PDB file of N, CA, C and O in Angstrom:
ATOM      1  N   MET A   1      14.337 -57.140 -26.059  1.00  0.00           N
ATOM      2  CA  MET A   1      15.204 -57.094 -24.907  1.00  0.00           C
ATOM      3  C   MET A   1      16.439 -57.983 -25.090  1.00  0.00           C
ATOM      4  O   MET A   1      17.526 -57.647 -24.618  1.00  0.00           O
ATOM      5  N   GLU A   2      16.271 -59.090 -25.760  1.00  0.00           N
ATOM      6  CA  GLU A   2      17.396 -60.004 -25.928  1.00  0.00           C
ATOM      7  C   GLU A   2      18.531 -59.342 -26.702  1.00  0.00           C
ATOM      8  O   GLU A   2      19.701 -59.565 -26.394  1.00  0.00           O
ATOM      9  N   LEU A   3      18.201 -58.539 -27.694  1.00  0.00           N
ATOM     10  CA  LEU A   3      19.242 -57.847 -28.457  1.00  0.00           C
ATOM     11  C   LEU A   3      19.999 -56.861 -27.584  1.00  0.00           C
ATOM     12  O   LEU A   3      21.223 -56.763 -27.670  1.00  0.00           O
ATOM     13  N   LYS A   4      19.279 -56.133 -26.749  1.00  0.00           N
ATOM     14  CA  LYS A   4      19.946 -55.185 -25.854  1.00  0.00           C
ATOM     15  C   LYS A   4      20.876 -55.904 -24.894  1.00  0.00           C
ATOM     16  O   LYS A   4      21.970 -55.421 -24.604  1.00  0.00           O
ATOM     17  N   GLU A   5      20.450 -57.045 -24.404  1.00  0.00           N
ATOM     18  CA  GLU A   5      21.298 -57.811 -23.491  1.00  0.00           C
ATOM     19  C   GLU A   5      22.556 -58.290 -24.210  1.00  0.00           C
ATOM     20  O   GLU A   5      23.640 -58.295 -23.627  1.00  0.00           O
ATOM     21  N   ARG A   6      22.420 -58.686 -25.458  1.00  0.00           N
ATOM     22  CA  ARG A   6      23.590 -59.110 -26.226  1.00  0.00           C
ATOM     23  C   ARG A   6      24.530 -57.928 -26.467  1.00  0.00           C
ATOM     24  O   ARG A   6      25.750 -58.076 -26.405  1.00  0.00           O
ATOM     25  N   ILE A   7      23.958 -56.764 -26.738  1.00  0.00           N
ATOM     26  CA  ILE A   7      24.774 -55.561 -26.935  1.00  0.00           C
ATOM     27  C   ILE A   7      25.508 -55.211 -25.648  1.00  0.00           C
ATOM     28  O   ILE A   7      26.685 -54.852 -25.681  1.00  0.00           O
ATOM     29  N   ILE A   8      24.827 -55.312 -24.528  1.00  0.00           N
ATOM     30  CA  ILE A   8      25.450 -55.028 -23.230  1.00  0.00           C
ATOM     31  C   ILE A   8      26.603 -55.991 -22.970  1.00  0.00           C
ATOM     32  O   ILE A   8      27.668 -55.573 -22.514  1.00  0.00           O
ATOM     33  N   ASN A   9      26.403 -57.270 -23.254  1.00  0.00           N
ATOM     34  CA  ASN A   9      27.473 -58.248 -23.072  1.00  0.00           C
ATOM     35  C   ASN A   9      28.650 -57.951 -23.989  1.00  0.00           C
ATOM     36  O   ASN A   9      29.807 -58.076 -23.587  1.00  0.00           O
ATOM     37  N   ALA A  10      28.352 -57.556 -25.224  1.00  0.00           N
ATOM     38  CA  ALA A  10      29.423 -57.188 -26.153  1.00  0.00           C
ATOM     39  C   ALA A  10      30.161 -55.951 -25.648  1.00  0.00           C
ATOM     40  O   ALA A  10      31.375 -55.842 -25.817  1.00  0.00           O
ATOM     41  N   GLY A  11      29.437 -55.024 -25.031  1.00  0.00           N
ATOM     42  CA  GLY A  11      30.058 -53.838 -24.464  1.00  0.00           C
ATOM     43  C   GLY A  11      31.029 -54.183 -23.353  1.00  0.00           C
ATOM     44  O   GLY A  11      32.114 -53.609 -23.263  1.00  0.00           O
ATOM     45  N   TYR A  12      30.635 -55.123 -22.507  1.00  0.00           N
ATOM     46  CA  TYR A  12      31.543 -55.562 -21.446  1.00  0.00           C
ATOM     47  C   TYR A  12      32.812 -56.190 -22.026  1.00  0.00           C
ATOM     48  O   TYR A  12      33.912 -55.968 -21.520  1.00  0.00           O
ATOM     49  N   LYS A  13      32.648 -56.969 -23.081  1.00  0.00           N
ATOM     50  CA  LYS A  13      33.813 -57.582 -23.727  1.00  0.00           C
ATOM     51  C   LYS A  13      34.722 -56.509 -24.329  1.00  0.00           C
ATOM     52  O   LYS A  13      35.946 -56.608 -24.253  1.00  0.00           O
ATOM     53  N   ALA A  14      34.115 -55.492 -24.923  1.00  0.00           N
ATOM     54  CA  ALA A  14      34.903 -54.403 -25.506  1.00  0.00           C
ATOM     55  C   ALA A  14      35.681 -53.672 -24.416  1.00  0.00           C
ATOM     56  O   ALA A  14      36.838 -53.303 -24.620  1.00  0.00           O
ATOM     57  N   VAL A  15      35.058 -53.463 -23.272  1.00  0.00           N
ATOM     58  CA  VAL A  15      35.730 -52.801 -22.151  1.00  0.00           C
ATOM     59  C   VAL A  15      36.918 -53.642 -21.691  1.00  0.00           C
ATOM     60  O   VAL A  15      37.977 -53.094 -21.387  1.00  0.00           O
ATOM     61  N   GLU A  16      36.759 -54.953 -21.636  1.00  0.00           N
ATOM     62  CA  GLU A  16      37.866 -55.832 -21.249  1.00  0.00           C
ATOM     63  C   GLU A  16      39.044 -55.679 -22.218  1.00  0.00           C
ATOM     64  O   GLU A  16      40.198 -55.645 -21.793  1.00  0.00           O
ATOM     65  N   GLU A  17      38.755 -55.587 -23.504  1.00  0.00           N
ATOM     66  CA  GLU A  17      39.820 -55.417 -24.497  1.00  0.00           C
ATOM     67  C   GLU A  17      40.496 -54.055 -24.344  1.00  0.00           C
ATOM     68  O   GLU A  17      41.714 -53.947 -24.488  1.00  0.00           O
ATOM     69  N   LEU A  18      39.718 -53.027 -24.055  1.00  0.00           N
ATOM     70  CA  LEU A  18      40.289 -51.695 -23.849  1.00  0.00           C
ATOM     71  C   LEU A  18      41.163 -51.668 -22.601  1.00  0.00           C
ATOM     72  O   LEU A  18      42.175 -50.968 -22.563  1.00  0.00           O
ATOM     73  N   ILE A  19      40.778 -52.418 -21.594  1.00  0.00           N
ATOM     74  CA  ILE A  19      41.594 -52.507 -20.384  1.00  0.00           C
ATOM     75  C   ILE A  19      42.940 -53.147 -20.711  1.00  0.00           C
ATOM     76  O   ILE A  19      43.978 -52.719 -20.206  1.00  0.00           O
ATOM     77  N   LYS A  20      42.915 -54.169 -21.553  1.00  0.00           N
ATOM     78  CA  LYS A  20      44.169 -54.810 -21.960  1.00  0.00           C
ATOM     79  C   LYS A  20      45.087 -53.807 -22.660  1.00  0.00           C
ATOM     80  O   LYS A  20      46.296 -53.802 -22.428  1.00  0.00           O
ATOM     81  N   VAL A  21      44.513 -52.960 -23.513  1.00  0.00           N
ATOM     82  CA  VAL A  21      45.310 -51.936 -24.202  1.00  0.00           C
ATOM     83  C   VAL A  21      45.897 -50.965 -23.188  1.00  0.00           C
ATOM     84  O   VAL A  21      47.068 -50.598 -23.283  1.00  0.00           O
ATOM     85  N   ALA A  22      45.092 -50.549 -22.223  1.00  0.00           N
ATOM     86  CA  ALA A  22      45.548 -49.587 -21.224  1.00  0.00           C
ATOM     87  C   ALA A  22      46.633 -50.172 -20.322  1.00  0.00           C
ATOM     88  O   ALA A  22      47.476 -49.434 -19.812  1.00  0.00           O
ATOM     89  N   GLU A  23      46.617 -51.488 -20.121  1.00  0.00           N
ATOM     90  CA  GLU A  23      47.591 -52.116 -19.238  1.00  0.00           C
ATOM     91  C   GLU A  23      48.900 -52.493 -19.937  1.00  0.00           C
ATOM     92  O   GLU A  23      49.868 -52.862 -19.272  1.00  0.00           O
ATOM     93  N   GLU A  24      48.939 -52.405 -21.247  1.00  0.00           N
ATOM     94  CA  GLU A  24      50.163 -52.774 -21.966  1.00  0.00           C
ATOM     95  C   GLU A  24      51.327 -51.893 -21.533  1.00  0.00           C
ATOM     96  O   GLU A  24      51.169 -50.700 -21.273  1.00  0.00           O
ATOM     97  N   VAL A  25      52.493 -52.509 -21.462  1.00  0.00           N
ATOM     98  CA  VAL A  25      53.712 -51.804 -21.082  1.00  0.00           C
ATOM     99  C   VAL A  25      54.195 -50.988 -22.273  1.00  0.00           C
ATOM    100  O   VAL A  25      54.211 -51.478 -23.402  1.00  0.00           O
ATOM    101  N   ILE A  26      54.587 -49.742 -22.020  1.00  0.00           N
ATOM    102  CA  ILE A  26      55.073 -48.876 -23.104  1.00  0.00           C
ATOM    103  C   ILE A  26      56.517 -49.201 -23.434  1.00  0.00           C
ATOM    104  O   ILE A  26      56.875 -49.360 -24.601  1.00  0.00           O
ATOM    105  N   ILE A  27      57.333 -49.299 -22.420  1.00  0.00           N
ATOM    106  CA  ILE A  27      58.758 -49.560 -22.626  1.00  0.00           C
ATOM    107  C   ILE A  27      59.016 -51.036 -22.358  1.00  0.00           C
ATOM    108  O   ILE A  27      58.807 -51.520 -21.246  1.00  0.00           O
ATOM    109  N   VAL A  28      59.471 -51.744 -23.385  1.00  0.00           N
ATOM    110  CA  VAL A  28      59.709 -53.182 -23.279  1.00  0.00           C
ATOM    111  C   VAL A  28      61.210 -53.433 -23.420  1.00  0.00           C
ATOM    112  O   VAL A  28      61.845 -52.971 -24.369  1.00  0.00           O
ATOM    113  N   GLY A  29      61.754 -54.163 -22.473  1.00  0.00           N
ATOM    114  CA  GLY A  29      63.158 -54.562 -22.564  1.00  0.00           C
ATOM    115  C   GLY A  29      64.132 -53.409 -22.520  1.00  0.00           C
ATOM    116  O   GLY A  29      64.077 -52.576 -21.615  1.00  0.00           O
ATOM    117  N   ASP A  30      65.051 -53.353 -23.520  1.00  0.00           N
ATOM    118  CA  ASP A  30      66.142 -52.375 -23.558  1.00  0.00           C
ATOM    119  C   ASP A  30      65.814 -51.113 -24.344  1.00  0.00           C
ATOM    120  O   ASP A  30      66.731 -50.395 -24.744  1.00  0.00           O
ATOM    121  N   GLU A  31      64.581 -50.827 -24.570  1.00  0.00           N
ATOM    122  CA  GLU A  31      64.217 -49.668 -25.381  1.00  0.00           C
ATOM    123  C   GLU A  31      64.246 -48.390 -24.537  1.00  0.00           C
ATOM    124  O   GLU A  31      63.208 -47.766 -24.320  1.00  0.00           O
ATOM    125  N   ASN A  32      65.399 -48.013 -24.075  1.00  0.00           N
ATOM    126  CA  ASN A  32      65.526 -46.823 -23.231  1.00  0.00           C
ATOM    127  C   ASN A  32      65.488 -45.534 -24.043  1.00  0.00           C
ATOM    128  O   ASN A  32      65.181 -44.470 -23.506  1.00  0.00           O
ATOM    129  N   ASP A  33      65.797 -45.624 -25.327  1.00  0.00           N
ATOM    130  CA  ASP A  33      65.876 -44.409 -26.135  1.00  0.00           C
ATOM    131  C   ASP A  33      64.676 -44.255 -27.068  1.00  0.00           C
ATOM    132  O   ASP A  33      64.837 -43.943 -28.248  1.00  0.00           O
ATOM    133  N   LEU A  34      63.478 -44.474 -26.540  1.00  0.00           N
ATOM    134  CA  LEU A  34      62.281 -44.267 -27.347  1.00  0.00           C
ATOM    135  C   LEU A  34      62.133 -42.783 -27.666  1.00  0.00           C
ATOM    136  O   LEU A  34      62.409 -41.921 -26.831  1.00  0.00           O
ATOM    137  N   SER A  35      61.705 -42.511 -28.859  1.00  0.00           N
ATOM    138  CA  SER A  35      61.531 -41.110 -29.240  1.00  0.00           C
ATOM    139  C   SER A  35      60.317 -40.535 -28.515  1.00  0.00           C
ATOM    140  O   SER A  35      59.434 -41.262 -28.059  1.00  0.00           O
ATOM    141  N   ALA A  36      60.305 -39.237 -28.427  1.00  0.00           N
ATOM    142  CA  ALA A  36      59.203 -38.550 -27.754  1.00  0.00           C
ATOM    143  C   ALA A  36      57.888 -38.806 -28.475  1.00  0.00           C
ATOM    144  O   ALA A  36      56.838 -38.914 -27.841  1.00  0.00           O
ATOM    145  N   ASP A  37      57.943 -38.904 -29.804  1.00  0.00           N
ATOM    146  CA  ASP A  37      56.721 -39.167 -30.568  1.00  0.00           C
ATOM    147  C   ASP A  37      56.119 -40.527 -30.219  1.00  0.00           C
ATOM    148  O   ASP A  37      54.904 -40.647 -30.067  1.00  0.00           O
ATOM    149  N   LYS A  38      56.965 -41.550 -30.093  1.00  0.00           N
ATOM    150  CA  LYS A  38      56.468 -42.879 -29.756  1.00  0.00           C
ATOM    151  C   LYS A  38      55.847 -42.891 -28.363  1.00  0.00           C
ATOM    152  O   LYS A  38      54.788 -43.485 -28.156  1.00  0.00           O
ATOM    153  N   LEU A  39      56.503 -42.238 -27.414  1.00  0.00           N
ATOM    154  CA  LEU A  39      55.958 -42.176 -26.060  1.00  0.00           C
ATOM    155  C   LEU A  39      54.647 -41.403 -26.024  1.00  0.00           C
ATOM    156  O   LEU A  39      53.700 -41.789 -25.338  1.00  0.00           O
ATOM    157  N   LYS A  40      54.608 -40.313 -26.767  1.00  0.00           N
ATOM    158  CA  LYS A  40      53.398 -39.497 -26.817  1.00  0.00           C
ATOM    159  C   LYS A  40      52.249 -40.288 -27.440  1.00  0.00           C
ATOM    160  O   LYS A  40      51.128 -40.241 -26.934  1.00  0.00           O
ATOM    161  N   ASN A  41      52.506 -41.005 -28.520  1.00  0.00           N
ATOM    162  CA  ASN A  41      51.464 -41.798 -29.168  1.00  0.00           C
ATOM    163  C   ASN A  41      50.978 -42.931 -28.274  1.00  0.00           C
ATOM    164  O   ASN A  41      49.782 -43.217 -28.218  1.00  0.00           O
ATOM    165  N   ALA A  42      51.901 -43.568 -27.580  1.00  0.00           N
ATOM    166  CA  ALA A  42      51.521 -44.652 -26.668  1.00  0.00           C
ATOM    167  C   ALA A  42      50.660 -44.124 -25.529  1.00  0.00           C
ATOM    168  O   ALA A  42      49.661 -44.744 -25.164  1.00  0.00           O
ATOM    169  N   ALA A  43      51.041 -42.990 -24.971  1.00  0.00           N
ATOM    170  CA  ALA A  43      50.263 -42.394 -23.884  1.00  0.00           C
ATOM    171  C   ALA A  43      48.880 -41.973 -24.373  1.00  0.00           C
ATOM    172  O   ALA A  43      47.888 -42.154 -23.668  1.00  0.00           O
ATOM    173  N   ALA A  44      48.817 -41.416 -25.574  1.00  0.00           N
ATOM    174  CA  ALA A  44      47.529 -41.001 -26.138  1.00  0.00           C
ATOM    175  C   ALA A  44      46.631 -42.211 -26.382  1.00  0.00           C
ATOM    176  O   ALA A  44      45.422 -42.144 -26.164  1.00  0.00           O
ATOM    177  N   THR A  45      47.217 -43.306 -26.831  1.00  0.00           N
ATOM    178  CA  THR A  45      46.455 -44.529 -27.058  1.00  0.00           C
ATOM    179  C   THR A  45      45.876 -45.059 -25.760  1.00  0.00           C
ATOM    180  O   THR A  45      44.714 -45.464 -25.713  1.00  0.00           O
ATOM    181  N   LYS A  46      46.675 -45.057 -24.717  1.00  0.00           N
ATOM    182  CA  LYS A  46      46.209 -45.522 -23.411  1.00  0.00           C
ATOM    183  C   LYS A  46      45.099 -44.617 -22.868  1.00  0.00           C
ATOM    184  O   LYS A  46      44.101 -45.098 -22.332  1.00  0.00           O
ATOM    185  N   LYS A  47      45.284 -43.325 -23.011  1.00  0.00           N
ATOM    186  CA  LYS A  47      44.276 -42.379 -22.547  1.00  0.00           C
ATOM    187  C   LYS A  47      42.961 -42.588 -23.283  1.00  0.00           C
ATOM    188  O   LYS A  47      41.898 -42.603 -22.663  1.00  0.00           O
ATOM    189  N   LEU A  48      43.024 -42.747 -24.588  1.00  0.00           N
ATOM    190  CA  LEU A  48      41.823 -42.966 -25.388  1.00  0.00           C
ATOM    191  C   LEU A  48      41.138 -44.272 -24.999  1.00  0.00           C
ATOM    192  O   LEU A  48      39.911 -44.325 -24.916  1.00  0.00           O
ATOM    193  N   ALA A  49      41.911 -45.319 -24.763  1.00  0.00           N
ATOM    194  CA  ALA A  49      41.338 -46.607 -24.367  1.00  0.00           C
ATOM    195  C   ALA A  49      40.589 -46.484 -23.042  1.00  0.00           C
ATOM    196  O   ALA A  49      39.497 -47.030 -22.887  1.00  0.00           O
ATOM    197  N   ILE A  50      41.175 -45.773 -22.096  1.00  0.00           N
ATOM    198  CA  ILE A  50      40.535 -45.586 -20.789  1.00  0.00           C
ATOM    199  C   ILE A  50      39.268 -44.759 -20.918  1.00  0.00           C
ATOM    200  O   ILE A  50      38.243 -45.104 -20.329  1.00  0.00           O
ATOM    201  N   GLU A  51      39.322 -43.673 -21.678  1.00  0.00           N
ATOM    202  CA  GLU A  51      38.145 -42.818 -21.863  1.00  0.00           C
ATOM    203  C   GLU A  51      37.024 -43.582 -22.552  1.00  0.00           C
ATOM    204  O   GLU A  51      35.863 -43.459 -22.162  1.00  0.00           O
ATOM    205  N   GLU A  52      37.352 -44.363 -23.564  1.00  0.00           N
ATOM    206  CA  GLU A  52      36.344 -45.144 -24.276  1.00  0.00           C
ATOM    207  C   GLU A  52      35.733 -46.203 -23.366  1.00  0.00           C
ATOM    208  O   GLU A  52      34.530 -46.456 -23.432  1.00  0.00           O
ATOM    209  N   ALA A  53      36.545 -46.821 -22.524  1.00  0.00           N
ATOM    210  CA  ALA A  53      36.032 -47.835 -21.596  1.00  0.00           C
ATOM    211  C   ALA A  53      35.015 -47.211 -20.642  1.00  0.00           C
ATOM    212  O   ALA A  53      33.960 -47.794 -20.392  1.00  0.00           O
ATOM    213  N   PHE A  54      35.330 -46.026 -20.106  1.00  0.00           N
ATOM    214  CA  PHE A  54      34.384 -45.353 -19.214  1.00  0.00           C
ATOM    215  C   PHE A  54      33.123 -44.931 -19.954  1.00  0.00           C
ATOM    216  O   PHE A  54      32.027 -45.010 -19.399  1.00  0.00           O
ATOM    217  N   THR A  55      33.261 -44.490 -21.184  1.00  0.00           N
ATOM    218  CA  THR A  55      32.095 -44.099 -21.982  1.00  0.00           C
ATOM    219  C   THR A  55      31.177 -45.300 -22.208  1.00  0.00           C
ATOM    220  O   THR A  55      29.960 -45.199 -22.057  1.00  0.00           O
ATOM    221  N   ILE A  56      31.770 -46.427 -22.570  1.00  0.00           N
ATOM    222  CA  ILE A  56      30.975 -47.632 -22.804  1.00  0.00           C
ATOM    223  C   ILE A  56      30.288 -48.077 -21.516  1.00  0.00           C
ATOM    224  O   ILE A  56      29.103 -48.412 -21.530  1.00  0.00           O
ATOM    225  N   LEU A  57      31.025 -48.084 -20.402  1.00  0.00           N
ATOM    226  CA  LEU A  57      30.424 -48.487 -19.128  1.00  0.00           C
ATOM    227  C   LEU A  57      29.278 -47.569 -18.722  1.00  0.00           C
ATOM    228  O   LEU A  57      28.259 -48.032 -18.210  1.00  0.00           O
ATOM    229  N   SER A  58      29.443 -46.288 -18.945  1.00  0.00           N
ATOM    230  CA  SER A  58      28.390 -45.331 -18.615  1.00  0.00           C
ATOM    231  C   SER A  58      27.137 -45.604 -19.435  1.00  0.00           C
ATOM    232  O   SER A  58      26.023 -45.575 -18.913  1.00  0.00           O
ATOM    233  N   ARG A  59      27.327 -45.866 -20.711  1.00  0.00           N
ATOM    234  CA  ARG A  59      26.184 -46.154 -21.584  1.00  0.00           C
ATOM    235  C   ARG A  59      25.519 -47.466 -21.198  1.00  0.00           C
ATOM    236  O   ARG A  59      24.293 -47.572 -21.229  1.00  0.00           O
ATOM    237  N   ILE A  60      26.310 -48.461 -20.837  1.00  0.00           N
ATOM    238  CA  ILE A  60      25.748 -49.737 -20.403  1.00  0.00           C
ATOM    239  C   ILE A  60      24.884 -49.535 -19.160  1.00  0.00           C
ATOM    240  O   ILE A  60      23.779 -50.070 -19.073  1.00  0.00           O
ATOM    241  N   GLU A  61      25.390 -48.763 -18.204  1.00  0.00           N
ATOM    242  CA  GLU A  61      24.635 -48.514 -16.973  1.00  0.00           C
ATOM    243  C   GLU A  61      23.314 -47.814 -17.261  1.00  0.00           C
ATOM    244  O   GLU A  61      22.288 -48.169 -16.681  1.00  0.00           O
ATOM    245  N   SER A  62      23.327 -46.814 -18.157  1.00  0.00           N
ATOM    246  CA  SER A  62      22.090 -46.102 -18.461  1.00  0.00           C
ATOM    247  C   SER A  62      21.103 -47.011 -19.195  1.00  0.00           C
ATOM    248  O   SER A  62      19.899 -46.927 -18.953  1.00  0.00           O
ATOM    249  N   GLU A  63      21.584 -47.866 -20.073  1.00  0.00           N
ATOM    250  CA  GLU A  63      20.700 -48.802 -20.775  1.00  0.00           C
ATOM    251  C   GLU A  63      20.112 -49.831 -19.814  1.00  0.00           C
ATOM    252  O   GLU A  63      18.942 -50.194 -19.932  1.00  0.00           O
ATOM    253  N   LYS A  64      20.917 -50.301 -18.866  1.00  0.00           N
ATOM    254  CA  LYS A  64      20.406 -51.259 -17.884  1.00  0.00           C
ATOM    255  C   LYS A  64      19.333 -50.615 -17.011  1.00  0.00           C
ATOM    256  O   LYS A  64      18.341 -51.259 -16.668  1.00  0.00           O
ATOM    257  N   GLU A  65      19.526 -49.351 -16.651  1.00  0.00           N
ATOM    258  CA  GLU A  65      18.518 -48.642 -15.864  1.00  0.00           C
ATOM    259  C   GLU A  65      17.225 -48.516 -16.645  1.00  0.00           C
ATOM    260  O   GLU A  65      16.141 -48.691 -16.088  1.00  0.00           O
ATOM    261  N   LEU A  66      17.329 -48.211 -17.949  1.00  0.00           N
ATOM    262  CA  LEU A  66      16.140 -48.130 -18.788  1.00  0.00           C
ATOM    263  C   LEU A  66      15.433 -49.481 -18.865  1.00  0.00           C
ATOM    264  O   LEU A  66      14.207 -49.558 -18.775  1.00  0.00           O
ATOM    265  N   MET A  67      16.210 -50.530 -19.031  1.00  0.00           N
ATOM    266  CA  MET A  67      15.617 -51.871 -19.109  1.00  0.00           C
ATOM    267  C   MET A  67      14.941 -52.243 -17.795  1.00  0.00           C
ATOM    268  O   MET A  67      13.860 -52.830 -17.804  1.00  0.00           O
ATOM    269  N   ASP A  68      15.560 -51.912 -16.672  1.00  0.00           N
ATOM    270  CA  ASP A  68      14.972 -52.208 -15.370  1.00  0.00           C
ATOM    271  C   ASP A  68      13.685 -51.420 -15.167  1.00  0.00           C
ATOM    272  O   ASP A  68      12.708 -51.936 -14.626  1.00  0.00           O
ATOM    273  N   GLY A  69      13.695 -50.172 -15.602  1.00  0.00           N
ATOM    274  CA  GLY A  69      12.500 -49.340 -15.484  1.00  0.00           C
ATOM    275  C   GLY A  69      11.363 -49.860 -16.328  1.00  0.00           C
ATOM    276  O   GLY A  69      10.210 -49.834 -15.897  1.00  0.00           O
ATOM    277  N   GLN A  70      11.662 -50.328 -17.516  1.00  0.00           N
ATOM    278  CA  GLN A  70      10.625 -50.868 -18.396  1.00  0.00           C
ATOM    279  C   GLN A  70      10.074 -52.175 -17.864  1.00  0.00           C
ATOM    280  O   GLN A  70       8.872 -52.425 -17.956  1.00  0.00           O
ATOM    281  N   SER A  71      10.938 -53.014 -17.307  1.00  0.00           N
ATOM    282  CA  SER A  71      10.459 -54.292 -16.785  1.00  0.00           C
ATOM    283  C   SER A  71       9.591 -54.081 -15.552  1.00  0.00           C
ATOM    284  O   SER A  71       8.641 -54.832 -15.330  1.00  0.00           O
ATOM    285  N   LYS A  72       9.906 -53.068 -14.746  1.00  0.00           N
ATOM    286  CA  LYS A  72       9.087 -52.786 -13.571  1.00  0.00           C
ATOM    287  C   LYS A  72       7.715 -52.262 -13.979  1.00  0.00           C
ATOM    288  O   LYS A  72       6.715 -52.580 -13.335  1.00  0.00           O
ATOM    289  N   GLN A  73       7.658 -51.463 -15.039  1.00  0.00           N
ATOM    290  CA  GLN A  73       6.383 -50.916 -15.501  1.00  0.00           C
ATOM    291  C   GLN A  73       5.497 -51.995 -16.105  1.00  0.00           C
ATOM    292  O   GLN A  73       4.273 -51.927 -15.991  1.00  0.00           O
ATOM    293  N   LYS A  74       6.097 -52.983 -16.742  1.00  0.00           N
ATOM    294  CA  LYS A  74       5.333 -54.017 -17.412  1.00  0.00           C
ATOM    295  C   LYS A  74       4.741 -55.024 -16.440  1.00  0.00           C
ATOM    296  O   LYS A  74       3.750 -55.678 -16.764  1.00  0.00           O
ATOM    297  N   GLU A  75       5.323 -55.162 -15.261  1.00  0.00           N
ATOM    298  CA  GLU A  75       4.823 -56.119 -14.288  1.00  0.00           C
ATOM    299  C   GLU A  75       3.596 -55.538 -13.595  1.00  0.00           C
ATOM    300  O   GLU A  75       3.695 -54.515 -12.917  1.00  0.00           O
ATOM    301  N   PRO A  76       2.449 -56.176 -13.757  1.00  0.00           N
ATOM    302  CA  PRO A  76       1.249 -55.649 -13.098  1.00  0.00           C
ATOM    303  C   PRO A  76       1.320 -55.899 -11.592  1.00  0.00           C
ATOM    304  O   PRO A  76       1.826 -56.923 -11.132  1.00  0.00           O
ATOM    305  N   ALA A  77       0.811 -54.957 -10.866  1.00  0.00           N
ATOM    306  CA  ALA A  77       0.778 -55.108  -9.415  1.00  0.00           C
ATOM    307  C   ALA A  77      -0.316 -56.104  -9.062  1.00  0.00           C
ATOM    308  O   ALA A  77      -1.455 -55.976  -9.511  1.00  0.00           O
ATOM    309  N   ILE A  78       0.031 -57.071  -8.274  1.00  0.00           N
ATOM    310  CA  ILE A  78      -0.943 -58.085  -7.869  1.00  0.00           C
ATOM    311  C   ILE A  78      -1.624 -57.583  -6.608  1.00  0.00           C
ATOM    312  O   ILE A  78      -0.996 -57.399  -5.566  1.00  0.00           O
ATOM    313  N   LYS A  79      -2.925 -57.366  -6.733  1.00  0.00           N
ATOM    314  CA  LYS A  79      -3.689 -56.867  -5.601  1.00  0.00           C
ATOM    315  C   LYS A  79      -4.923 -57.736  -5.418  1.00  0.00           C
ATOM    316  O   LYS A  79      -5.515 -58.242  -6.372  1.00  0.00           O
ATOM    317  N   GLY A  80      -5.267 -57.879  -4.200  1.00  0.00           N
ATOM    318  CA  GLY A  80      -6.511 -58.567  -3.911  1.00  0.00           C
ATOM    319  C   GLY A  80      -7.688 -57.595  -4.038  1.00  0.00           C
ATOM    320  O   GLY A  80      -7.490 -56.410  -4.304  1.00  0.00           O
ATOM    321  N   PHE A  81      -8.888 -58.088  -3.851  1.00  0.00           N
ATOM    322  CA  PHE A  81     -10.066 -57.251  -3.984  1.00  0.00           C
ATOM    323  C   PHE A  81     -10.053 -56.098  -2.994  1.00  0.00           C
ATOM    324  O   PHE A  81     -10.354 -54.964  -3.366  1.00  0.00           O
ATOM    325  N   ALA A  82      -9.716 -56.364  -1.758  1.00  0.00           N
ATOM    326  CA  ALA A  82      -9.739 -55.317  -0.728  1.00  0.00           C
ATOM    327  C   ALA A  82      -8.676 -54.256  -0.977  1.00  0.00           C
ATOM    328  O   ALA A  82      -8.941 -53.065  -0.819  1.00  0.00           O
ATOM    329  N   GLU A  83      -7.461 -54.683  -1.371  1.00  0.00           N
ATOM    330  CA  GLU A  83      -6.391 -53.725  -1.618  1.00  0.00           C
ATOM    331  C   GLU A  83      -6.723 -52.826  -2.805  1.00  0.00           C
ATOM    332  O   GLU A  83      -6.405 -51.637  -2.782  1.00  0.00           O
ATOM    333  N   GLY A  84      -7.334 -53.354  -3.801  1.00  0.00           N
ATOM    334  CA  GLY A  84      -7.699 -52.580  -4.990  1.00  0.00           C
ATOM    335  C   GLY A  84      -8.782 -51.560  -4.712  1.00  0.00           C
ATOM    336  O   GLY A  84      -8.829 -50.517  -5.365  1.00  0.00           O
ATOM    337  N   ARG A  85      -9.651 -51.839  -3.756  1.00  0.00           N
ATOM    338  CA  ARG A  85     -10.767 -50.935  -3.463  1.00  0.00           C
ATOM    339  C   ARG A  85     -10.506 -50.017  -2.270  1.00  0.00           C
ATOM    340  O   ARG A  85     -11.363 -49.206  -1.921  1.00  0.00           O
ATOM    341  N   SER A  86      -9.332 -50.134  -1.638  1.00  0.00           N
ATOM    342  CA  SER A  86      -9.070 -49.395  -0.409  1.00  0.00           C
ATOM    343  C   SER A  86      -8.871 -47.905  -0.611  1.00  0.00           C
ATOM    344  O   SER A  86      -8.941 -47.151   0.360  1.00  0.00           O
ATOM    345  N   LYS A  87      -8.631 -47.460  -1.805  1.00  0.00           N
ATOM    346  CA  LYS A  87      -8.385 -46.010  -2.001  1.00  0.00           C
ATOM    347  C   LYS A  87      -9.633 -45.292  -2.152  1.00  0.00           C
ATOM    348  O   LYS A  87      -9.627 -44.073  -2.325  1.00  0.00           O
TER     349      LYS A  87
END
């Protein structure tokens, strides 16, 4: 479980870095005459960063659900004598 938790934390860090890429300004200063190719590549990079961030977050959520489900199954139900025999 500890390895999965470390992977999940690394995933969150990766998402933070992808957010930084998505937030970067395309046009800086006096660059009014950027070529269409540069704008297209910048937009594609931002789109890919956003899509990857959502993919990572989705996978993190599904892994956390699996971990929560496994931890719930491993915890034995504490029952007294009467509760155990009531069925």
